[in-house]
C-alpha positions, 0 to 999 in steps of 0.5 A: 447474476447475484450468485456469480458475484457471490461466488467471486467474493466467497472464493476470495474469503471463504474458498481460498482460506477454509479449504485445506491445501490437500484438497483435491477433486474427489473432496467436495469443498464443504465447510468443517464443523464450526467454520460457518460462524468463523467464515460468517457464511450461512444462509444468504438471502435465500441462497442456501447454507454453507454446505450447499455453497460448498457444492456450488463453489465446486461447480463455480470452479469448473473450466467455464468460469474464470479461475482468477480475476487476474487471468490473462486474455490468452489464459482465458481463451485457452481455458475456454477452448479446453472447456469447449473441447480442445480439438473443436473448431470454434466459429465465432459469430459477430455483427451489428447490435441491430439490423440495418439491411432489409435482408440481414436478419433473414440471412442470419436466421437462415444460415443459423438454421442450416448450420444447426442441422448440418454441422456435427459436434466437432464445431462449436459456435461462440457469440459475444452475448450481444443483441442483434446478429448474435442473438438472432444466430443463437436463437435459430441455431438448432436447439442451441446445444452447439452455441456458447455465449461469451460474456464478461464475468457476472453478466448473462446474455438473456437469450434463452438459447445456448450456454453462457460462458465467462471471460474478462472483467468487462466488455473490453477484456471480453472482446480481446478474449473473443478475438483469441478463441476462434478459428473462423469468424463470420460477420454480418453488418456492424460498425467500428466495434465489430471492426475492432473485434 
């Protein structure tokens, strides 16, 4: 999480100002000689040197990370859909943050396991990174390779399953993007928040 925050700050200060305009994908964004002192960036709290940060910044600029803090919800949804595979069917999973019905948890685990086994690579499952229904689904959908957890920038699901992806500066923006990214939505339980989504 600290690295993600650092990436945002570095992109504002260092990445945008110290990379030549003719930079392209074949040129890793590494500092020019003498830039370390100018940019005031060196080894930061065990994160690494400017050279290492250049490589990490290149990775941070991949489609799964927001290109700008001013990115609209629709642009974020389009970017994320592209990074998941433009032709993929996106199935979004949402529901309560805790289970209330006696059979709800076992139901979610059962259909997550079946989906993980039976559905091919053309389908991607997206959760909102919340506890309860979404977490149970992510942890029980096969090996997690078909699951992506959509969170606001700088946050992590902590699931230990699936891949965290980011869109929106806060939960409200993330909800809007979540509502735009999916083709199919599966809901189990939930209250007003789920109803809004």
